[in-house]
All heavy atoms as an XYZ file, in Angstrom:
641
protein
N     -29.049      6.504      0.635
C     -27.992      5.545      0.354
C     -28.571      4.389     -0.400
O     -29.684      3.978     -0.139
C     -27.343      5.071      1.655
C     -26.184      4.162      1.410
S     -24.929      4.146      2.711
C     -25.635      3.141      3.932
N     -27.776      3.849     -1.364
C     -28.238      2.773     -2.228
C     -27.201      1.662     -2.157
O     -26.014      1.898     -2.177
C     -28.345      3.274     -3.656
C     -28.522      2.254     -4.764
C     -29.938      1.645     -4.659
C     -28.347      2.898     -6.125
N     -27.619      0.420     -2.041
C     -26.707     -0.735     -2.066
C     -26.942     -1.480     -3.352
O     -28.079     -1.734     -3.754
C     -27.014     -1.682     -0.893
O     -26.832     -0.949      0.341
C     -26.054     -2.850     -0.907
N     -25.834     -1.828     -4.073
C     -25.970     -2.589     -5.296
C     -24.737     -3.454     -5.440
O     -23.754     -3.309     -4.729
C     -26.127     -1.673     -6.512
C     -25.067     -0.557     -6.705
C     -23.980     -1.035     -7.604
C     -25.750      0.643     -7.238
N     -24.807     -4.402     -6.331
C     -23.689     -5.326     -6.580
C     -22.891     -4.838     -7.782
O     -23.473     -4.466     -8.778
C     -24.218     -6.740     -6.826
C     -23.068     -7.772     -7.039
C     -23.586     -9.183     -7.155
N     -24.016     -9.733     -5.888
C     -23.182    -10.347     -5.052
N     -21.896    -10.432     -5.298
N     -23.643    -10.874     -3.930
N     -21.575     -4.846     -7.670
C     -20.678     -4.452     -8.743
C     -19.540     -5.471     -8.795
O     -19.419     -6.318     -7.901
C     -20.178     -3.042     -8.504
N     -18.668     -5.354     -9.771
C     -17.515     -6.260     -9.943
C     -16.256     -5.437    -10.014
O     -16.171     -4.508    -10.814
C     -17.702     -7.090    -11.208
O     -18.956     -7.817    -11.156
C     -16.548     -8.108    -11.365
N     -15.301     -5.838     -9.196
C     -13.962     -5.207     -9.254
C     -13.143     -6.024    -10.242
O     -12.896     -7.234    -10.068
C     -13.295     -5.190     -7.893
C     -11.899     -4.610     -7.840
C     -11.914     -3.137     -8.239
C     -11.314     -4.786     -6.428
N     -12.718     -5.398    -11.328
C     -11.966     -6.043    -12.385
C     -10.513     -6.154    -11.977
O     -10.027     -5.391    -11.123
C     -12.109     -5.253    -13.706
C     -13.504     -5.084    -14.190
C     -14.221     -6.374    -14.572
O     -13.542     -7.394    -14.827
O     -15.471     -6.378    -14.607
N      -9.764     -7.125    -12.543
C      -8.327     -7.272    -12.220
C      -7.499     -6.017    -12.427
O      -6.511     -5.790    -11.755
C      -7.866     -8.417    -13.118
C      -9.086     -9.185    -13.398
C     -10.229     -8.193    -13.433
N      -7.918     -5.174    -13.385
C      -7.169     -3.944    -13.647
C      -7.528     -2.809    -12.725
O      -7.024     -1.700    -12.839
C      -7.364     -3.484    -15.105
C      -8.800     -3.107    -15.418
O      -9.653     -3.126    -14.546
O      -9.030     -2.731    -16.609
N      -8.428     -3.086    -11.722
C      -8.790     -2.067    -10.752
C     -10.073     -1.316    -11.030
O     -10.540     -0.527    -10.197
N     -10.640     -1.482    -12.224
C     -11.882     -0.791    -12.547
C     -13.048     -1.446    -11.880
O     -13.097     -2.670    -11.743
C     -12.100     -0.746    -14.064
C     -11.191      0.175    -14.779
N      -9.960     -0.179    -15.264
C     -11.293      1.492    -15.038
C      -9.362      0.828    -15.803
N     -10.161      1.883    -15.679
N     -14.008     -0.659    -11.478
C     -15.204     -1.170    -10.850
C     -16.332     -1.145    -11.916
O     -16.650     -0.128    -12.519
C     -15.588     -0.258     -9.704
C     -16.665     -0.752     -8.750
C     -16.228     -2.038     -8.085
C     -17.012      0.292     -7.730
N     -16.913     -2.313    -12.185
C     -17.981     -2.402    -13.156
C     -19.327     -2.393    -12.410
O     -19.627     -3.274    -11.656
C     -17.881     -3.723    -13.985
O     -16.596     -3.747    -14.615
C     -18.936     -3.821    -15.030
N     -20.081     -1.363    -12.709
C     -21.386     -1.195    -12.088
C     -22.475     -1.701    -13.032
O     -22.255     -1.836    -14.218
C     -21.651      0.262    -11.780
C     -20.629      0.918    -10.812
C     -20.803      2.434    -10.805
C     -20.783      0.352     -9.425
N     -23.634     -1.962    -12.504
C     -24.742     -2.391    -13.393
C     -25.022     -1.337    -14.460
O     -25.015     -0.129    -14.183
C     -25.935     -2.564    -12.445
C     -25.349     -2.648    -11.104
C     -24.068     -1.898    -11.129
N     -25.279     -1.753    -15.707
C     -25.498     -0.782    -16.785
C     -26.776      0.031    -16.518
O     -26.909      1.138    -17.079
C     -25.665     -1.637    -18.024
C     -25.807     -3.037    -17.556
C     -25.321     -3.134    -16.179
N     -27.679     -0.432    -15.714
C     -28.919      0.298    -15.457
C     -28.670      1.516    -14.522
O     -29.561      2.347    -14.382
C     -29.973     -0.635    -14.873
O     -29.493     -1.158    -13.634
N     -27.557      1.541    -13.874
C     -27.272      2.651    -12.963
C     -26.809      3.864    -13.722
O     -25.748      3.899    -14.323
C     -26.182      2.249    -11.978
C     -25.823      3.260    -10.912
C     -26.977      3.512     -9.967
C     -24.592      2.850    -10.152
N     -27.616      4.886    -13.724
C     -27.280      6.147    -14.404
C     -26.980      7.213    -13.359
O     -27.622      7.313    -12.378
C     -28.470      6.619    -15.273
C     -28.870      5.648    -16.419
C     -30.125      6.196    -17.096
C     -27.739      5.499    -17.407
N     -25.959      8.008    -13.638
C     -25.651      9.113    -12.743
C     -25.141     10.260    -13.598
O     -24.456     10.094    -14.576
C     -24.633      8.726    -11.653
C     -23.327      8.215    -12.191
N     -23.170      6.948    -12.728
C     -22.131      8.803    -12.325
C     -21.940      6.765    -13.143
N     -21.271      7.877    -12.893
N     -25.535     11.447    -13.175
C     -25.216     12.643    -13.976
C     -23.977     13.363    -13.506
O     -23.445     14.201    -14.177
C     -26.403     13.579    -13.941
C     -27.637     13.023    -14.603
C     -28.822     13.969    -14.534
O     -28.665     15.105    -14.072
O     -29.921     13.554    -14.971
N     -23.494     13.015    -12.309
C     -22.335     13.700    -11.780
C     -21.434     12.716    -11.031
O     -21.884     11.619    -10.704
C     -22.754     14.845    -10.860
C     -23.578     14.385     -9.679
C     -23.976     15.505     -8.710
N     -24.857     15.074     -7.670
C     -24.476     14.407     -6.591
N     -23.177     14.139     -6.413
N     -25.336     14.044     -5.698
N     -20.245     13.164    -10.765
C     -19.342     12.337     -9.987
C     -19.860     12.262     -8.545
O     -20.401     13.221     -8.028
C     -17.942     12.993     -9.967
C     -16.911     12.163     -9.242
C     -15.523     12.850     -9.323
O     -15.404     13.944     -9.825
N     -14.538     12.143     -8.882
N     -19.758     11.064     -7.948
C     -20.225     10.935     -6.569
C     -19.344     10.032     -5.759
O     -18.625      9.171     -6.341
C     -21.691     10.423     -6.536
C     -21.871      9.045     -7.177
S     -23.551      8.448     -7.123
C     -24.433      9.699     -8.001
N     -19.360     10.202     -4.490
C     -18.556      9.385     -3.584
C     -19.310      8.066     -3.316
O     -20.523      8.049     -3.213
C     -18.357     10.142     -2.305
O     -17.632      9.377     -1.373
N     -18.563      6.973     -3.211
C     -19.148      5.666     -2.974
C     -18.360      4.969     -1.848
O     -17.167      5.232     -1.647
C     -19.214      4.778     -4.222
C     -20.053      5.437     -5.284
C     -17.828      4.487     -4.717
N     -19.007      4.040     -1.200
C     -18.349      3.125     -0.260
C     -18.355      1.774     -0.917
O     -19.312      1.343     -1.495
C     -19.087      3.088      1.067
C     -19.178      4.373      1.856
C     -20.069      4.193      3.083
C     -17.790      4.810      2.271
N     -17.218      1.054     -0.798
C     -17.111     -0.264     -1.391
C     -16.869     -1.286     -0.310
O     -15.961     -1.102      0.504
C     -15.990     -0.321     -2.438
C     -15.823     -1.717     -3.001
C     -16.232      0.696     -3.527
N     -17.670     -2.319     -0.233
C     -17.467     -3.414      0.691
C     -17.102     -4.674     -0.092
O     -17.795     -5.010     -1.032
C     -18.769     -3.688      1.501
O     -19.163     -2.509      2.178
C     -18.602     -4.819      2.462
N     -15.985     -5.325      0.257
C     -15.558     -6.508     -0.430
C     -16.268     -7.718      0.186
O     -16.136     -7.978      1.370
C     -14.021     -6.678     -0.368
C     -13.324     -5.630     -1.135
C     -12.843     -4.473     -0.522
C     -13.132     -5.783     -2.522
C     -12.204     -3.511     -1.275
C     -12.465     -4.815     -3.249
C     -12.020     -3.686     -2.642
N     -16.983     -8.447     -0.648
C     -17.721     -9.616     -0.191
C     -16.834    -10.866     -0.170
O     -17.066    -11.784      0.631
C     -18.960     -9.841     -1.050
C     -19.969     -8.677     -1.089
C     -21.061     -9.015     -2.091
C     -20.504     -8.406      0.269
N     -15.861    -10.915     -1.009
C     -14.927    -12.040     -1.042
C     -13.613    -11.600     -0.358
O     -13.284    -10.416     -0.346
C     -14.596    -12.453     -2.482
C     -15.803    -12.975     -3.228
O     -16.683    -13.589     -2.558
O     -15.902    -12.767     -4.451
N     -12.911    -12.584      0.182
C     -11.636    -12.264      0.827
C     -10.632    -11.772     -0.233
O     -10.515    -12.343     -1.311
C     -11.070    -13.502      1.513
C      -9.837    -13.209      2.303
C      -9.377    -14.393      3.114
O     -10.226    -15.171      3.593
O      -8.170    -14.566      3.291
N      -9.979    -10.677      0.080
C      -9.022    -10.078     -0.852
C      -7.653    -10.747     -0.654
O      -7.271    -11.049      0.485
C      -8.883     -8.592     -0.580
C     -10.111     -7.773     -0.903
S     -10.477     -7.725     -2.640
C      -9.103     -6.771     -3.225
N      -6.903    -10.962     -1.746
C      -5.549    -11.447     -1.555
C      -4.692    -10.391     -0.900
O      -4.993     -9.189     -0.992
C      -5.093    -11.729     -3.002
C      -5.959    -10.913     -3.862
C      -7.286    -10.757     -3.104
N      -3.624    -10.833     -0.246
C      -2.723     -9.890      0.410
C      -2.125     -8.947     -0.664
O      -1.761     -9.383     -1.715
C      -1.604    -10.626      1.140
N      -2.045     -7.671     -0.374
C      -1.501     -6.742     -1.346
C      -0.005     -7.025     -1.598
O       0.716     -7.429     -0.689
C      -1.702     -5.338     -0.696
C      -1.829     -5.639      0.740
C      -2.395     -7.016      0.867
N       0.409     -6.808     -2.856
C       1.817     -7.025     -3.155
C       2.569     -5.814     -2.692
O       2.143     -4.689     -2.874
C       2.008     -7.221     -4.652
C       1.400     -8.496     -5.162
C       1.691     -8.717     -6.647
O       2.080     -7.779     -7.330
N       1.493     -9.909     -7.089
N       3.729     -6.072     -2.071
C       4.543     -4.967     -1.587
C       5.610     -4.633     -2.584
O       5.798     -5.342     -3.573
C       5.188     -5.343     -0.240
O       5.985     -6.510     -0.471
C       4.139     -5.627      0.814
N       6.341     -3.615     -2.353
C       7.420     -3.179     -3.236
C       8.464     -4.248     -3.347
O       9.140     -4.406     -4.334
C       8.041     -1.856     -2.767
C       7.113     -0.697     -2.864
C       6.943     -0.284     -4.314
O       7.728     -0.547     -5.168
N       5.810      0.372     -4.605
N       8.682     -4.993     -2.299
C       9.692     -6.038     -2.302
C       9.685     -6.779     -0.957
O       8.976     -6.380     -0.045
N      10.433     -7.804     -0.859
C      10.493     -8.554      0.372
C      11.845     -9.232      0.469
O      12.539     -9.392     -0.567
C       9.354     -9.563      0.475
O       9.544    -10.586     -0.489
N      12.193     -9.704      1.631
C      13.421    -10.443      1.815
C      13.401    -11.713      1.003
O      14.402    -12.078      0.344
C      13.650    -10.754      3.262
N      12.241    -12.376      0.938
C      12.134    -13.620      0.170
C      12.391    -13.345     -1.314
O      13.082    -14.118     -2.024
C      10.799    -14.271      0.388
N      11.797    -12.255     -1.824
C      11.962    -11.920     -3.234
C      13.429    -11.573     -3.528
O      13.979    -11.934     -4.576
C      11.066    -10.780     -3.628
N      14.100    -10.877     -2.608
C      15.474    -10.533     -2.790
C      16.365    -11.752     -2.816
O      17.269    -11.894     -3.637
C      15.944     -9.566     -1.689
O      15.134     -8.379     -1.716
C      17.408     -9.159     -1.851
N      16.118    -12.674     -1.855
C      16.891    -13.921     -1.833
C      16.708    -14.735     -3.099
O      17.627    -15.321     -3.605
C      16.534    -14.725     -0.595
C      17.005    -14.112      0.732
C      16.429    -14.915      1.893
C      18.505    -14.048      0.789
N      15.434    -14.781     -3.592
C      15.162    -15.513     -4.817
C      15.937    -14.885     -5.999
O      16.478    -15.601     -6.831
C      13.671    -15.516     -5.103
N      15.970    -13.564     -6.031
C      16.743    -12.880     -7.096
C      18.186    -13.218     -7.028
O      18.850    -13.539     -8.026
C      16.523    -11.371     -7.016
C      17.450    -10.525     -7.943
C      17.096    -10.786     -9.374
C      17.336     -9.062     -7.595
N      18.755    -13.190     -5.822
C      20.156    -13.493     -5.655
C      20.540    -14.911     -6.069
O      21.643    -15.193     -6.483
C      20.609    -13.238     -4.229
C      20.563    -11.765     -3.770
C      20.862    -11.661     -2.290
C      21.544    -10.925     -4.558
N      19.580    -15.813     -5.932
C      19.818    -17.208     -6.318
C      19.521    -17.544     -7.757
O      19.813    -18.621     -8.267
C      19.017    -18.153     -5.396
C      19.362    -18.053     -3.930
C      20.827    -18.446     -3.672
O      21.367    -19.340     -4.276
N      21.475    -17.683     -2.772
N      18.910    -16.576     -8.494
C      18.465    -16.837     -9.831
C      19.659    -16.959    -10.779
O      20.693    -16.305    -10.580
C      17.541    -15.712    -10.314
O      18.295    -14.535    -10.513
N      19.540    -17.798    -11.822
C      20.635    -17.933    -12.804
C      20.997    -16.606    -13.476
O      22.166    -16.340    -13.749
C      20.073    -18.957    -13.815
C      19.027    -19.701    -13.091
C      18.460    -18.718    -12.072
N      19.982    -15.772    -13.754
C      20.285    -14.517    -14.440
C      21.181    -13.646    -13.552
O      22.092    -12.992    -14.073
C      18.949    -13.789    -14.713
N      20.975    -13.648    -12.272
C      21.819    -12.838    -11.382
C      23.186    -13.479    -11.202
O      24.199    -12.810    -11.230
C      21.115    -12.671    -10.012
C      21.851    -11.714     -9.096
C      21.663    -10.362     -9.215
C      22.724    -12.190     -8.154
C      22.335     -9.471     -8.371
C      23.400    -11.345     -7.309
C      23.209     -9.968     -7.406
N      23.179    -14.801    -10.989
C      24.442    -15.485    -10.761
C      25.375    -15.431    -11.979
O      26.577    -15.493    -11.861
C      24.172    -16.937    -10.401
C      23.613    -17.097     -9.018
C      23.349    -18.537     -8.707
N      23.141    -18.676     -7.273
C      23.867    -19.423     -6.475
N      24.887    -20.117     -6.974
N      23.634    -19.468     -5.184
N      24.805    -15.315    -13.180
C      25.649    -15.255    -14.407
C      26.143    -13.869    -14.745
O      26.787    -13.716    -15.791
C      24.877    -15.864    -15.570
C      24.645    -17.362    -15.366
O      25.447    -18.022    -14.720
N      23.570    -17.890    -15.922
N      25.799    -12.834    -13.970
C      26.299    -11.492    -14.249
C      27.800    -11.449    -14.081
O      28.351    -12.170    -13.233
C      25.618    -10.503    -13.310
C      24.152    -10.196    -13.566
C      23.594     -9.312    -12.470
C      23.954     -9.536    -14.907
N      28.517    -10.596    -14.830
C      29.949    -10.503    -14.635
C      30.270     -9.997    -13.238
O      29.551     -9.146    -12.679
C      30.412     -9.514    -15.697
C      29.155     -8.886    -16.242
C      28.005     -9.733    -15.839
N      31.351    -10.531    -12.677
C      31.769    -10.143    -11.330
C      32.791     -9.035    -11.403
O      33.691     -9.009    -12.310
C      32.385    -11.334    -10.565
C      31.485    -12.553    -10.523
C      30.237    -12.327     -9.709
C      29.418    -13.569     -9.556
N      28.251    -13.668    -10.386
N      32.735     -8.089    -10.489
C      33.720     -7.005    -10.429
C      34.896     -7.377     -9.545
O      34.781     -8.176     -8.633
C      33.083     -5.742     -9.845
O      32.016     -5.316    -10.643
N      36.021     -6.761     -9.852
C      37.220     -6.937     -9.066
C      37.108     -5.994     -7.892
O      37.010     -4.785     -8.042
C      38.457     -6.669     -9.899
C      39.740     -6.828     -9.110
O      39.912     -6.274     -8.052
N      40.666     -7.579     -9.679
N      37.134     -6.540     -6.668
C      36.925     -5.694     -5.443
C      38.000     -4.623     -5.313
O      37.685     -3.494     -4.937
C      36.876     -6.608     -4.204
N      39.220     -4.972     -5.592
C      40.314     -3.999     -5.462
C      40.169     -2.845     -6.464
O      40.378     -1.685     -6.100
C      41.673     -4.667     -5.664
C      42.043     -5.594     -4.528
C      43.344     -6.309     -4.765
O      44.088     -5.961     -5.704
O      43.638     -7.277     -4.026
N      39.728     -3.134     -7.713
C      39.508     -2.114     -8.686
C      38.355     -1.219     -8.258
O      38.421      0.010     -8.458
C      39.226     -2.744    -10.053
C      40.415     -3.396    -10.708
C      40.077     -4.061    -12.026
O      38.897     -3.918    -12.497
O      40.942     -4.751    -12.590
N      37.341     -1.797     -7.692
C      36.197     -1.005     -7.228
C      36.630     -0.092     -6.094
O      36.266      1.102     -6.071
C      35.048     -1.916     -6.778
C      34.371     -2.672     -7.896
S      33.574     -1.642     -9.126
C      32.349     -0.869     -8.158
N      37.376     -0.596     -5.123
C      37.848      0.242     -4.017
C      38.710      1.404     -4.518
O      38.606      2.530     -4.060
C      38.623     -0.614     -3.040
C      37.773     -1.558     -2.235
C      36.835     -0.836     -1.253
O      37.152      0.294     -0.842
O      35.794     -1.403     -0.930
N      39.554      1.116     -5.529
C      40.433      2.129     -6.083
C      39.595      3.216     -6.795
O      39.821      4.402     -6.616
C      41.441      1.530     -7.072
C      42.374      2.555     -7.701
C      43.360      1.927     -8.635
O      43.430      0.693     -8.770
N      44.103      2.781     -9.330
N      38.609      2.771     -7.536
C      37.722      3.760     -8.256
C      36.939      4.589     -7.256
O      36.827      5.798     -7.455
C      36.772      2.984     -9.174
C      35.820      3.851     -9.952
C      36.534      4.653    -11.029
N      35.612      5.434    -11.772
C      35.743      6.702    -12.030
N      36.831      7.344    -11.699
N      34.827      7.387    -12.696
N      36.470      4.002     -6.207
C      35.735      4.753     -5.186
C      36.643      5.798     -4.546
O      36.260      6.974     -4.335
C      35.132      3.832     -4.119
C      33.989      2.998     -4.777
C      34.628      4.588     -2.917
C      33.504      1.866     -3.887
N      37.897      5.398     -4.220
C      38.844      6.327     -3.630
C      39.142      7.492     -4.585
O      39.214      8.641     -4.152
C      40.105      5.578     -3.243
N      39.301      7.165     -5.868
C      39.569      8.217     -6.845
C      38.412      9.203     -6.931
O      38.619     10.433     -6.993
C      39.797      7.566     -8.223
C      41.092      6.851     -8.365
C      41.224      6.055     -9.680
O      40.219      6.068    -10.444
O      42.258      5.393     -9.864
N      37.199      8.681     -6.912
C      36.009      9.589     -6.945
C      35.884     10.423     -5.711
O      35.509     11.596     -5.744
C      34.747      8.758     -7.172
C      34.632      8.114     -8.554
C      33.456      7.150     -8.614
C      34.488      9.181     -9.630
N      36.211      9.850     -4.529
C      36.158     10.645     -3.296
C      37.175     11.788     -3.302
O      36.887     12.838     -2.803
C      36.469      9.701     -2.109
C      35.341      8.876     -1.676
C      35.694      8.156     -0.406
N      34.658      7.195     -0.039
C      34.857      5.967      0.337
N      36.075      5.488      0.479
N      33.836      5.195      0.616
N      38.326     11.509     -3.872
C      39.389     12.507     -3.853
C      39.359     13.431     -5.076
O      40.127     14.398     -5.108
C      40.761     11.807     -3.738
C      40.863     11.060     -2.441
O      40.407     11.489     -1.424
N      41.524      9.905     -2.497
N      38.569     13.131     -6.061
C      38.505     13.884     -7.285
C      38.203     15.332     -7.099
O      38.775     16.213     -7.723
C      37.488     13.250     -8.264
C      37.566     13.874     -9.628
O      38.689     14.086    -10.131
O      36.483     14.152    -10.242
N      37.303     15.660     -6.183
C      36.885     17.065     -5.970
C      38.004     17.870     -5.344
O      38.019     19.086     -5.464
C      35.652     17.113     -5.047
C      35.878     16.586     -3.679
C      35.847     15.310     -3.259
C      36.263     17.387     -2.507
N      36.108     15.231     -1.941
C      36.399     16.493     -1.454
C      36.485     18.745     -2.327
C      36.729     16.923     -0.192
C      36.816     19.171     -1.033
C      36.947     18.248      0.000
N      38.989     17.248     -4.730
C      40.117     17.997     -4.101
C      41.069     18.507     -5.126
O      41.852     19.439     -4.875
C      40.851     17.069     -3.133
C      40.057     16.668     -1.928
C      40.834     15.764     -1.036
C      39.991     15.277      0.143
N      40.724     14.298      0.958
N      41.115     17.926     -6.351
C      42.047     18.328     -7.374
C      41.654     19.648     -8.078
O      42.468     20.211     -8.778
C      42.190     17.222     -8.429
C      42.857     15.990     -7.842
O      43.553     16.122     -6.835
O      42.639     14.888     -8.431
N      40.443     20.101     -7.889
C      39.983     21.326     -8.591
C      40.516     22.584     -7.992
O      40.781     22.930     -6.985
C      38.476     21.363     -8.645
C      37.912     20.323     -9.568
O      38.663     19.886    -10.452
O      36.721     19.942     -9.425
């Protein structure tokens, strides 16, 4: 086993010392010496609330609830007409 210092780049690539030569793919263990930031998740309640409050979202055209209900009912019953 060999211990060496490397750098994890922001794009996820690991930069190893240029003097390290290897002829084949090999398994490695990586230990983070600095504290890692919390991983970003697919979404969160806070992010959703922020989106709902954003001007871009608030300025979207609003649908008529009755028209939407009518369209949903038409689509539900559409298969019965065949």
